[in-house]
C-alpha positions in Angstrom: -7.6 4.9 -14.5 -8.4 8.3 -15.7 -5.2 9.8 -18.0 -5.4 13.7 -19.6 -2.4 16.1 -19.6 -5.4 18.8 -19.1 -3.0 20.6 -16.3 -6.2 21.9 -14.9 -7.7 18.5 -14.2 -4.1 17.5 -13.0 -4.3 20.5 -11.0 -7.7 19.8 -9.4 -6.9 15.7 -9.1 -4.1 16.8 -6.8 -5.9 19.5 -4.6 -9.0 16.4 -4.3 -5.7 14.1 -3.4 -4.3 16.8 -0.7 -8.0 17.4 0.5 -8.4 13.4 1.0 -5.3 13.2 2.8 -5.7 16.1 5.3 -8.9 14.8 6.0 -6.7 11.7 7.1 -4.7 13.6 9.1 -7.3 16.0 10.4 -9.5 12.7 11.7 -6.0 10.7 13.5 -4.8 14.3 14.8 -8.5 14.6 16.9 -9.1 10.8 17.6 -5.4 11.2 19.6 -6.7 14.2 21.1 -9.5 12.8 22.3 -7.4 9.7 23.3 -5.0 12.6 25.3 -7.6 13.8 27.3 -9.5 10.9 28.3 -5.7 10.0 29.7 -5.6 13.2 31.6 -8.9 13.0 32.8 -8.0 9.7 34.1 -4.8 11.0 35.0 -6.7 13.3 37.3 -9.0 11.4 39.0 -6.3 8.5 40.3 -4.4 11.8 41.6 -7.1 12.6 43.0 -8.4 9.3 44.8 -4.1 9.3 46.0 -4.9 12.6 47.3 -8.1 11.6 49.8 -6.3 7.9 50.6 -3.1 10.1 52.4 -5.6 12.6 54.1 -7.6 9.9 55.3 -4.0 8.0 56.4 -3.1 11.3 57.9 -6.4 11.8 59.4 -6.2 8.1 61.3 -3.0 8.4 62.1 
């Protein structure tokens, strides 16, 4: 590992580490968002299908 007392280099290294952490966080948030949207779409589809079946049952007595 590279060691230095130069504050500018240390600052840049810190910013780079922060950027990498933020990139990972954003990636995780994006993945969770996509999974949430997929889950919501599947839930809406199931609700719609359930309502359709209920309507058919009412029509058929």
